[in-house]
C-alpha positions in Angstrom: 98.3 65.3 73.6 99.0 67.1 76.9 98.5 70.6 75.5 95.1 69.6 74.0 94.1 68.2 77.2 94.9 71.5 78.9 92.9 73.4 76.2 89.8 71.1 76.8 90.1 71.3 80.6 90.2 75.1 80.5 87.3 75.3 78.0 85.1 72.8 79.7 85.9 73.3 83.4 83.1 74.3 85.8 83.1 77.6 87.5 85.3 80.6 86.9 88.9 80.3 86.1 91.7 83.1 85.9 92.3 84.9 82.8 95.9 84.1 81.9 98.3 86.7 80.1 101.7 85.9 79.0 104.5 88.6 78.5 107.5 87.1 77.0 110.8 88.9 76.1 114.5 89.0 76.5 116.2 90.5 79.7 115.5 94.2 80.2 112.9 94.3 77.3 110.4 96.1 79.7 108.2 93.2 80.8 108.2 94.3 84.5 107.3 97.9 83.6 104.4 96.7 81.4 103.2 94.2 84.0 103.5 96.7 87.0 100.9 99.1 85.4 98.4 96.4 84.7 98.6 95.2 88.3 98.3 98.7 89.8 95.4 99.4 87.5 93.2 96.3 88.4 94.6 96.0 91.9 96.5 93.3 93.7 93.2 91.9 94.9 92.2 91.0 91.4 95.5 90.2 89.7 98.2 87.8 90.3 101.7 88.4 88.8 104.2 85.6 88.4 107.7 85.7 87.0 108.9 82.5 85.4 112.5 83.6 85.9 112.1 82.2 89.4 112.3 78.6 88.0 116.1 79.1 87.4 117.7 75.7 88.2 121.0 77.3 89.5 121.9 80.4 91.2 124.1 83.1 90.0 127.3 81.6 91.6 126.5 78.1 90.3 125.9 79.3 86.7 129.4 80.6 86.5 130.7 77.1 85.9 128.0 76.1 83.5 128.4 75.9 79.8 125.1 77.8 79.4 123.3 81.0 80.6 119.9 81.7 82.4 118.4 81.9 79.0 119.0 78.2 78.2 116.0 75.9 78.9 118.5 73.5 80.6 119.2 76.2 83.2 115.5 76.3 84.2 113.0 73.8 85.7 110.8 73.9 82.5 108.6 71.0 83.6 107.8 72.4 87.0 107.0 75.8 85.3 104.6 73.8 83.0 103.0 72.1 85.9 102.5 75.4 87.8 101.1 77.2 84.8 98.5 74.5 84.4 97.5 74.6 88.0 97.3 78.4 87.9 95.2 78.3 84.7 92.7 76.1 86.4 92.5 78.3 89.4 94.7 76.1 91.8 97.5 77.6 94.1 101.2 76.8 93.8 104.2 76.9 95.8 106.5 78.9 93.5 110.3 79.0 93.8 111.8 82.5 94.2 114.9 83.8 92.6 116.3 87.0 94.1 117.6 89.1 91.2 119.4 91.5 93.7 121.6 88.8 95.1 121.4 86.1 92.4 120.4 83.6 95.1 117.4 81.1 95.3 115.4 81.8 98.3 112.4 80.5 100.2 109.4 79.6 97.9 106.2 81.5 98.2 102.5 80.5 98.0 100.8 82.0 95.1 97.0 82.0 94.9 95.6 82.9 91.4 93.0 85.7 91.4 90.8 86.8 88.6 93.6 87.5 86.4 97.2 86.1 86.3 100.1 87.8 84.4 103.0 85.5 83.8 106.2 87.3 82.7 109.8 86.3 82.0 112.2 84.9 79.5 110.5 81.5 78.6 106.8 81.5 79.3 106.0 80.7 75.7 108.8 78.3 75.2 106.8 74.9 75.1 103.5 74.0 73.6 102.2 73.0 77.0 102.9 76.3 78.5 101.4 78.2 75.7 98.2 76.2 76.1 97.7 77.7 79.5 97.2 81.3 78.1 94.3 83.3 76.9 96.5 86.3 75.6 100.1 86.2 74.6 102.5 89.2 74.2 106.0 89.4 73.1 108.1 92.6 73.8 110.5 93.2 70.8 112.5 96.4 71.4 115.5 97.1 69.2 118.5 95.3 70.5 120.6 98.5 70.6 118.0 100.0 72.9 117.5 96.8 75.0 121.1 96.6 75.6 121.2 100.2 76.9 118.3 99.5 79.2 120.1 96.4 80.5 123.3 98.2 81.3 121.4 100.9 83.1 119.3 98.4 85.2 122.0 95.9 86.0 124.6 98.6 87.1 122.0 100.5 89.1 120.2 97.5 90.9 122.4 94.4 90.5 126.0 95.6 91.2 127.4 95.1 87.7 129.8 97.2 85.9 129.1 98.2 82.2 131.8 96.0 81.0 130.5 93.1 82.8 127.0 93.6 81.5 128.3 94.0 77.8 130.4 90.7 78.3 127.2 88.8 79.5 125.1 90.2 76.6 127.7 88.8 74.2 127.7 85.5 76.0 123.9 85.3 76.0 123.4 86.2 72.4 123.4 82.8 70.8 120.9 81.4 73.4 118.8 84.6 73.0 118.7 83.9 69.2 117.8 80.2 69.9 115.3 80.2 72.6 114.0 83.8 73.4 113.4 85.4 70.2 111.7 82.4 68.6 108.8 83.0 71.1 107.8 86.0 69.1 106.0 83.8 66.6 103.6 82.5 69.2 102.4 86.1 70.4 99.0 87.5 69.7 100.5 90.9 70.2 104.1 91.9 69.5 105.0 95.2 71.1 108.0 97.3 70.0 108.9 100.6 72.0 111.4 102.7 69.8 112.0 106.1 68.4 110.3 106.8 65.2 112.7 106.3 62.3 113.5 109.5 60.4 112.5 111.9 63.2 114.6 114.2 65.2 112.6 114.7 68.4 114.0 116.1 71.6 115.9 113.7 73.8 113.2 113.6 76.4 110.5 112.6 74.0 108.8 109.4 74.9 109.4 106.3 72.8 106.7 105.5 70.2 105.2 102.0 70.1 104.3 99.6 67.3 101.8 96.9 68.2 101.5 93.9 65.7 97.8 92.8 66.2 97.7 89.2 64.9 94.2 87.6 64.1 94.7 85.0 66.7 92.4 86.9 69.1 89.8 89.6 68.6 91.1 93.1 68.9 89.0 96.2 70.0 87.3 98.2 67.3 89.1 101.7 67.3 87.9 103.1 64.0 86.2 106.0 65.6 89.5 107.1 67.1 91.7 106.1 64.1 89.5 107.9 61.7 89.5 111.2 63.5 91.7 113.4 61.4 92.1 116.0 64.3 94.2 113.5 66.3 97.5 112.1 65.4 98.1 109.8 68.3 97.6 106.5 66.5 97.4 105.1 63.0 96.8 101.6 61.7 98.6 100.1 58.8 98.7 96.7 57.1 102.2 95.3 56.8 104.1 92.0 56.4 105.2 90.2 59.5 108.6 88.5 59.7 107.0 85.5 58.3 105.6 87.3 55.2 102.1 87.1 56.4 99.8 90.3 56.5 99.3 91.7 59.9 97.7 94.9 61.3 100.4 97.3 62.8 99.1 99.9 65.2 101.4 102.8 65.6 101.2 105.0 68.8 103.2 108.2 68.6 105.3 109.4 71.6 105.7 112.8 70.0 102.0 113.7 70.0 100.9 116.2 72.6 99.4 114.6 75.8 96.1 116.1 75.2 95.6 114.2 71.9 96.7 111.0 73.7 94.3 111.7 76.4 91.5 111.4 73.8 92.6 108.0 72.8 93.1 106.8 76.3 89.6 108.0 77.3 88.0 106.3 74.3 89.7 102.9 75.2 88.9 103.2 78.8 85.2 103.9 78.2 85.2 100.6 76.2 86.3 98.8 79.2 83.1 99.8 81.0 84.7 100.1 84.5 82.7 103.3 85.4 85.8 104.8 86.9 88.4 107.4 85.8 91.6 106.3 84.1 94.3 105.3 86.8 97.2 107.6 86.9 99.5 104.4 87.3 99.1 103.6 83.5 102.2 104.6 81.5 104.4 105.1 84.5 108.0 104.2 83.9 110.7 103.0 86.4 112.1 106.5 86.9 108.7 108.1 87.7 108.0 109.6 84.5 105.1 108.6 82.2 104.7 107.5 78.6 101.5 107.8 76.6 102.3 104.9 74.2 102.9 102.7 77.2 99.6 103.8 78.8 97.7 103.1 75.6 99.5 99.7 75.2 98.5 98.8 78.7 94.9 99.9 78.1 94.6 97.6 75.1 95.9 94.7 77.1 93.4 95.6 79.9 90.6 95.5 77.2 91.7 92.0 76.3 91.9 90.8 79.9 88.4 92.2 80.9 86.9 91.0 77.5 88.1 87.5 78.3 86.7 87.7 81.7 83.3 88.8 80.4 83.1 86.1 77.8 84.0 83.5 80.3 81.3 84.8 82.7 78.7 84.6 79.9 
């Protein structure tokens, strides 16, 4: 079967190949913010970022007359996306289509050269078995829908020229396809990330969102017992909980209300595990408005651990 062939080619290929990370999620779930910090940390000379929303089959004007939205697989060149992901995973360049989100137009394609690490983010990177076979690490962003709707209204009104009423109407139109095609990708993620306020707390309005990371046993996660067992610090705790399918899973909670100095201990401990010999980059945890979030920074550090660990194992 094709997906098994991809697994074998990637496992048995000669020479170094890129480490592939997928970040899937619905529109305005935070995929670009999470990706941007990782690229800035490792540097554009080592990391390539690709958005699979560029594989839209129709531009914004053409979609107005279609019976589906951009979330539907029929609105995207899924087969070409699969081909390009296979090429990138083997270290080969692609001529990628480009969708301009600010204008809603399909513009000139661009040549993409895979570097040591490739991050693929977008609506449907985990939609097919063949696409999933191309990745070493898979992530799904799963914010509460109320919060995601708020983010989408803010972004689309500020950057894409929509009114709040138009965004709400589009969210309503997209909901059936979001339930059918976007949210099912959650089951294929090694790590499910949810940024949200802590239930039951009344923190000040400017308190950073906390994060919950479901760490599934499909990949090896870093050993953090020395940080988690430190009673003096409240930045993180680990609990065993039931996933949506009823199976037990480790849930790592990263608290946004904790003082920065306590989060710094956790960030330093994880960064030292990476073995880079450098200081923690200031770009980690940076939000679109220029503020910072320690839970976002710690989440990015854990993903960096997985990227660098996969690269070391491949080199060995």
